[in-house]
Residue, then its C-alpha position, 0 to 999 in steps of 0.5 A: m479624653d475618655k473616662l469611665l463612670i462606675r456605680g458600685g455595689r453590684e454582684l457580677r454574674g454570667e460569662v466573659q470571653i477572655s481575649g488573646a494575650k497582649n504580651a503574646a500578640l506583640p512578640d507574635l506580630c514581630a515574629a512575622l518580620l522573620t519571614d517573607e511569607p504570610v503569617t496569620l494570627h488568630n485571637v489577636p486582641r483589639l488593644q491600643d498597643v496592638a494598633t501601635m505595633t501594627r502601625l509600626i510594622r506597616n511603616m516598615g513596608v509590611t502588608v497587614d490585613a486585619s479582620d473583625d474576628g481578631s485575625v491578622t495576616l502579615n506579609a513582610g515580603a516587601l519590608n524595605k525599612p528596618e527601622a522603628p522610629y520614636d514617633l511610633v514607639k514612644t508609648m510602647r516598650a514592646s517596640v524593642l521586640a522588632l530589633g532581634p527579628l530585623l537584625a537576624r533577617f536583614g543584618h541591620a536595624k535601627v530601633s528607638l529606645p522604647g517608652g511605655c508605662a512609668i512603673g520603673s526602670r526596664p532597661v534593654d541592656q540585656h537585649i543588647k548584651g545578647l545580640q552582641a554575643m551573637g556577633a552584632g555591632i551595636v551603638v546607642e545614639h540620639g535615642y536609637i539602638v543602631a545594630g549591624l553585622p560586621r563586614g563580610r558576615e551575613r548572619l548572626k552566630g550562635a552563642h551561649i548567653t546568660t542574662d543578668m536577670v530574668t527578662v521576658t522581652g529579652t528572652e523573646n528578642l534573643m530567641m527570635a534572633a537566634t532562629l536565623a543565626e548560624g549554629e546553636t544558641v543557648l539562653e540561660n536564665a530564660a523567662q518561663e512565662p506562657e507568652i514565651v511558650d506561645l511565641a516559641e510555638l509560633l516560631v516552631a510552626m514557622g520552621a524554627r528549631i527550639r527546645g526547652y521553652g517554658t524552662r530556664r534553659i532554651v536551646i535554638e538551632g538556627v536555620e537559614k530561612l523561616h516560612g509562613c504559618t497560622h497560629t492562635v494567640v494564647a488567652d490573656r492570663i492577666e485579663t483572666g486574673t483581673f476578672l477573677c479579682a473583680v468577681a472576688a471583690t464584688g461577689g457573684d458567679v462568673l465563667l471566664k471562657g478561655g481562661q487557663t488555671y495553670h497559667l495563674d496558679a499563684v494568683i488562684d492559690k491566694l484567691r482560694d486562701a482568701g475564701a473565693t471558689v475558683e475551679a477549672h471548667p471545660e470552657g475556662i475558669r469559674v469563680q464564685s464569691s460571697g461576703r468579705l474575703q480574707a486579706q492575703t499577704f503576697r510577694t511578686s516574683e518572676y513566673p511561676g510566682f505571683p505576677t507583678d502585673m496582678q499586684a495592683q488588682f489583688m491590692a484592690l481586693n485586699a483593700v476591702s477584705n477582712g484583716a491586714c496584709r503585706v504586699t511586697e513588690t520586687i520587680f518594678e520600683n514605681r509600681f505602687m502609684h495606684v495606692n494614693e488613688l485607692v486611698r482617695l476611695g477610702a482604702a487604708i494603705q501605707i507604703d514602706g519602700k517595696v512593701a505596702v501594708v493594707e488594712g482592709v476596710p468594710q466599704l470604699s466610697g466613690a470618688t474621682v481617681m486618675a489612672t497612672d499605668l495599665r494595671a493601676s487602671a484595672s485596680l481602680v476599676i475593681a475598686g470602683l465596682v465595690a465602692k459606694g456611689e459613683t467613681q470616675v476613672d480618668r486617663i483610661y487610655h492606659l486601660d485601653r493599652g491592655y484590655d479589650r473593651m473592658e467596660a463592655k465585658l463588665r456590663g455584660i456580667g452586671a456592672d453599672i459602668e459606662r465610658v464617657k467622652 
């Protein structure tokens, strides 16, 4: 099992190319299931979750041609097995995104209940509720979601759907399903993330009729058939935010090529309040930092609020900042599992329910720590970059699920970091 060895204390300087977004690439790959024509995606990140999704789609009978430059062409014209088996999806929650497209195009689908990071309950009941409103019959049995259309009906039907909570994958699944439904579908309480906009732009390029994406209310007018297209995956805002926090914590001056400031307003506002300089640049985002910053209190919430996927990374920065702060996690109930590992490095953090109280310390000390989930892994890497001595991060397969060659990118801007077997 691979590990990362980090020798901390170096400033970061130079340029980093931000990869395509994992949380956009995965639904984009599933969108290709909606048509029998080729769909080409550019800027697809090289991640474990992307490889898993690719294996899943190939297993259905889809032809997948991937190139070294991050381009992937999918052709689902010969898809003959609308099923997502447990063995292929047990490590990845995004596998549920195959449900809507398969049901919309073929009228039936069988998808295993998904796995993924152990950061808390992420139910798929909103997906099921929405598809049932569109006329699907759905049962959950033996660990699988089994969906089909009633006898005599060939297409899903449009519906007015209000989800009980804001759900990103739920919005994506229902939006994809609605593109081939009969009539109009309205999604209320829809997620607004940039990844939703990216998927909608891909679907529109395939011939879908969608308006209102990026707002709480999305309207989809179903069409009989979608066609192939070419699409570029949006840059990963969470990778961008992770590097912003790394530079803020270590000090230095780095250009994040491809990053978009307007995707990270809440995070950038906190970084500026902390004392870092973050500016839009013609090629992306430039971040500069020197000395200890000021600890920042924040609360996670749905986009455009402070993203839960950035909570752990910013906590690592807070751990070595001046002063005390409170971090409130409102999205996932188990998303403080990185705290015990940060404490092993010398951080002063106390947890009280959904709130972590962080007292900044002048220095962390290298130690062996264990990654518990994807974003926790990133927080431990940031902590290791500022810690005195050597830090070993175990279980970095979590990191590989969501970061494209993170250690190579960090080495390129001056970090002393290496992957060991």
